[in-house]
Structures are given as structure tokens and as C-alpha cells.
N, C-alpha and C positions, 0 to 999 in steps of 0.2 A: 834761650828758653822762656817762654812767656809767663807773665806774672800769674801765681796760683797754680800752676802746673808743676807737680812734683817730677823730679828727675826719675827715669826708669832704673829699678833696682839692679845693681851689677850682677852678671852672671857668677854662679858659685865657683870658686876655684877648683882646679883640678885637684883630684884626689881621693880619698876614702869618702863615699857618700854618707850622710847622716840617716841613720834608720828613722823610718817615718815613726811619728810620735814622741821623738825624744823631746821636742820642744814641749809638748802637752804635759808629760812627766814633770819638767821641771816648772812649768807654770804651775802645776799643781802644788809643788813644794813650797812655792813662794819665792820672792827674790831673796838673794844672797845678802848676808850681813856686810856691812861696810869694810872695805879692805880685804874682804876673803876671795881667795882665788881657788876654783876648782877646775879640773880638767872635764871637759865633756867631749867625748868622741875626737880625741886628739887636739882639741882647740882649748884656750884658755880664756875664761870669763873674770873681769873683776868688776864686782857690784858698786852701783853709784850708794852715796849716804842717803838713806831715807830721810825725808825732810820731817816726817812727824816722829822720828825715833824717840825725842827728848819728851814727847808727850805721852808716851806708853805708859801704864803703870809698871812700878818696881817688879811686881809679881810675874811679868811677862816679858821683863828684858833679859837678855842673855847675860849672865853673871859672869862669864868667861869666854874667851876668843872660841869659836866653833872650829872643829877639826875641819882638815881638808880632806875630801873624799878620795880614796887611793884609787877608785876606778868608777867610771860612769855608771850610774844605775840603767838598767837594761829595761827598755819598754815592756811593758804589761804585755803588749800584743804579741812579743816575741818570744815569750818564755812562759812556761807553765810553773805554777806554783811547786810542783815536785821536783822539777829540775832547779830551780831556785834554792829550795832548800838541800839539795845533794851538792850545789855548788858555792854556797855560803857556809862557812865555819860556824857551828853552833857553839855559844858560850857553855864553858864547862860546867855541867850539872842542869843544864837548860834541856837536856834531851827529852823527848817524850817517852811515856812510859806505858806500857802494855801488859797484860797477864791475862791467860787463858785459864779461867777457872770453871764455875758450875753454870747451871744455866739461868743465874740472876746476874745481871749484868749491871755496870755503873760507869756512867760517864763524867768524868771530872774536868771541870774548866777553870784555868787560872785567870788571873787578873789583867788589866790594862797595863802595859809595859813590863810585867811580871813574865814568869816561865814556869813550867812544871815543876821546878826545884820547891818551889813554895807549897805545892800540893802533892808532892812524892810521898811525904810520911803519911799522908792519909789514904793515898791510893794504895800504898803498900798494906797499910793496916787493913783495909779491906779486901785485897788480894789474900792475906793470910787466913781470912775468916772464908774464903772458899768462892768468893765472887769474881766475875770475869770484868776486868777494869781497863778502861781506856782513857789515857791522859794525853791530849795531844798538845802540841806546840803550834801556838795560832800564827796566821802568816804574819810576818813582818816582826815576830818578837824573838827574843834569844840570839839575835845575831848584831846588828848595829842600829842605831836608831834612825838612822837614812833609810833603813830598808821599812821600816815601820810608817816613815813620812809619805810612802807611796801607796799604802793599804789603807782601808776603811772597814767599817762595822759589817759591810757586806761580806766582804773577805773572810773576817773572823767568824760570823754567824755560819758561812757556807762549810768551813771547815768542822765546826762541832755538828752540824746537821749531818755531814757525811759519816762521821763517826758514830752518832746515834743510829743511822740507818743501818750501818754494819754491825752495831750491836744488836738490833732489833732482829736482824736475820739469823742470828746466832742463838740469842738468848730468848726465854719465855717470858721473861720479866726485866725491864730496864728502868733504873733509876738515875736521874741527874742530879748532879751538885755543883756548887762553883764557890768562888770567893770573890767579892768586889764585881766587877764587869764580867766575870765568869758566872757569879750567881745569877746576874741579869741575861746573860746568854741561857743558861739553864731555864730560867723562868720564861723565856721565848719559845725554846723548845717545848715546853709544856704547853704553852698557850696554843702553839700551832699544830704540835702532833697528836693531842688529845691521849686517846686511850694508849698510845703507843708508849707512853710514860707513866708509870706506876707511882711514882712519888717525886717531891723535890726538896733536897736540902740545901740551903745556902748559909754563907756566911758573911756578914757585913755587905749585902747585896746592893749595888748601886742603881739609884733610881734617877738621879739627875745631878747635873753639874751646878754647883752653887758658886755665888759670888757675881760681882760686877764684871770681873773678866771674862767670865762665861759668855756674857751677853756680848762682848766684843769680840769673840773668836771668829765670827765671819769675816771681819775687817783685820784683826790682828794676825791672823794666819797668813796673811799676805805679805805683813811688814817685819814680822819676827819668825824665824824657822822654829825655834825651841823654847821651852822654859826649865826651870828645875826639876828633876825626876820626884817620882811618888814613893819609890821603893825604900824598904827599911823601917816601917813603922811599927816597932816591936818593942816591947817592955823588956824580953828575957835577954839578961846579959849574955853575950857572945853569940846571939842568933843572928844570923845574916840572911838577906833576900838577894837572889841573883836576878837583875833585871836593868834596865836603862836607868842611867844617871841624866837624862835629858827627855823631855816629852814633847815631842813633834806636835806643833799646835794644828797642823793638817788633820792629823789623827784625832787629836783632842776634839776638834770640831765634828768629825765623823762620829766619835762617841757621843757627843751631844744631842746629835740628831738620832742616833740609836736610841737614846734614853727616852726622848720624847715620843718616839714610836712606840717603845715598850711600854709606856704608862697608858697609853690606850689599848693595849693589847691584854693588860694585866686582869681585867675581867673574865678573860677566856680561860684564866688559870683556876682549874677545878680540882686537880689532883691533891691528894695530901701533901702539906707543907711543914717541913722543920725549917724554921728562921731562927738562926742563932747570930746575935750582933754585940759587939763590943759597947761598954758603957761611955768609954772615952775612944774617941777614933779621930785621928787627924787628917784622914784622907776622905772618908765618905761619912756623912752626917747621919747619926742615929736616926734622924729624921726620917731619912729614905727607908729605913725599915717600916717605921710607922706608916708610912705612905704605901707601902706594898701591901701590908698588912690589911689596909683599909680598901685596897683596889681589887683584890684578887677574891676570886668567888669560892675558893676552897671552904669546906665546912669541916674538915679535919685539919687544924691547924695547932701547931706546937711552937711557942717561942721561948728562947732561951736566952738569958742575959750572960755575956761573959765578962766579968767584973774584973779580971786580973790580965787583960791582953789589949793590945791596940789594935789596928787594922789588919794586920796580918796574922790573925789569932791562931792559923793553921801550924805556925812556927813560934807560937808564943806560950806563956803558961797554961792556958786553957785547952790545948792541943789535945791532949788525950780525952778530955771532955767532949771535946768535937767529935773525934774518932769512935769514942763508945755510944754516945747518944745517937749518932747517924747510923750505926750499925744497929742499935737497937730499933731504931725508927724502920730501918729496911727489913728487919727480921719480922716485925710485927705486920708487915703489909705482904710479906712472902713468907708464910710459915714453913715453906719447905726449904727455906734457906740455911737453917741449921742442921738439917739432915743430909745437905750436900757434902759435908766434911770441909775440912781446912787444908790449906796449901801455902807453900811460901812463893811469893811472886819473884819475878825476875825480866 
């Protein structure tokens, strides 16, 4: 063999062929942690130690060994989201919620790494007032963080967009509401769908990812798969949130790109807006709410401070106030709402 000429790649060993796109999926997740072994289509891979691992900020270093995947991730090109959701077990309490009520509908959106569990009390309250309610489970959420690592903001937004379309076909008026990233999704729905959305109610909405680590996400996501989870920022004793204890950095990077896009779309929000935010929030800065209020074009704006709750205010001390204020907001904009009667959801 002459110098400078690479040897030919050996032929693949006989056996089960690797589905197309498998390497693309794994390269999107990023390199494996040092010493971690995972099975991918019947083969074993062991990662090399990243040479820059000691240079990473503590906030994004794995604080415990990462689990071994029980089975390989299925390439997105060979499976639909509906089939994935049917095949992967959902965490107890993380199931989506729907209720058929009157002609006024509301779409409820949960947050990043969270589940419908954090929003279900709100959804059930609105259902009891006679509204038609849809609370979907976003793709990659409510199962394993590994599933979330191969989804992005386009997947999450597409799901709520489909649910909104279904509600508008059934209901005369439709409102959107959400918590954290769910609030950001609700705002984008309002910006892009215009008159199809009658009003927006958000709690601690996300506008941007802060901190030095956020600026390093384009590189860090290829070096460290996950960081510590965000769920459970609640004051109320005994209240718990169902969600992931890990944050896939690939998904976090996608979320950052989503917030950057949304910030430019906020002036398109013209609908009445109810914005409720905690005075103390360890996940989303209260400055995000101020930024949103300064960017939207809505003339009917109501701001409410939640002084007794942290980030997951829908499960905290101010939960009842959120439920009552949002229903009063919807009823003001849809006078026929109180005449539709009440019902209990299921």
C-alpha cells in the first residue's frame, strides 16, 4: 500500500443489516459518556474519554453514571410518533387528557421535560366549567429522557398545532394556555394562527435560556449527553411533578433555537393576553415575562404576580388563583361560556 492512501473499508459482517439513519440518530444525540456501553442493533459500542470533559462547567457535567439503553432508538424515518407513543410505556400520571365540553375550547400545553400531570388540575378545572379541553403529551416527553434526545422544538410545536386545528374544527372559540415552554408554544400558536386563537393565558412563560452554559450548548451537546433535571421547583409541601430527572442537551439546544425564533414572532401576538408569573422562579427568570410583555402587540393585557409559588405554580399555592383567573379571563372574552353549563371531565 502506498503512503497516503487509506486502506479500503472492510465489508460489513454478514447478519442483520443496520437500518438506514441509525448512525444519524446517534450522532445527533452526541458521543457516549466515558466507559458507557450501549447496544445498537445488536452491537456494542464503548465510548472514548472526551479530552475536554474536565473543561466543562460543573452545571453541565453528569453528576452520576448515565443508564444503559435497554434497546436501540428507532430511526425517526421508520416510525411515526403515533406508533412510538403506543409502543413506549408512559410514566404513571403523564397521560394526555381530553374532555368534550361546550363550544368553547382550550388547548393546555405542558413544559420542557414535564408532562400533562403538572397541568391536569388546571385542565380538569376548566373542563368542570363546561369547556372542551385538550392537554396533549408532547413528543419525547413522559417516557425516558433518551426519547427526548431525538426530538426537537419542531416536533413539540407540531403536536400542539395539530391539537389546535382539531379544536378549531369542533369549537366556535379556542383559547390557548401553557406553563413555561408550554407558554412559549401557546404564544407561537397565537402569533401564527391569528384570529383562530381568541386569547392566551400563560404561567411563567419561557422567552430565553440564560447563563454562560446556554451559549455553549452548540458544542456541549456533542460532549455531554445530559445535565441535571429541572422538574420539581415547587414551594408547597408534598406537591411533586412528574418529569425527567435529566435534561438532554440536544433537546435543550433545540429549545434555545426555538426561543430565539419566538422572540422575533412575539410582535405578531395581538390577542388578549393573561400573563401570570411567580416573583421567585428558579427555572425561568421573571425577566422573561417582562420581555414578553414588551414585545407583544396585544392591547388587552393582564399581568398577575404569583407571590406564593415557584416555577410550577399550577401545582403550588397559587394554583387555585391561576384556575379562577384564567376562567374569568376566558368568560369575559366568550360571554356565552357561562350559559353552556358545567360538566365533569374524564
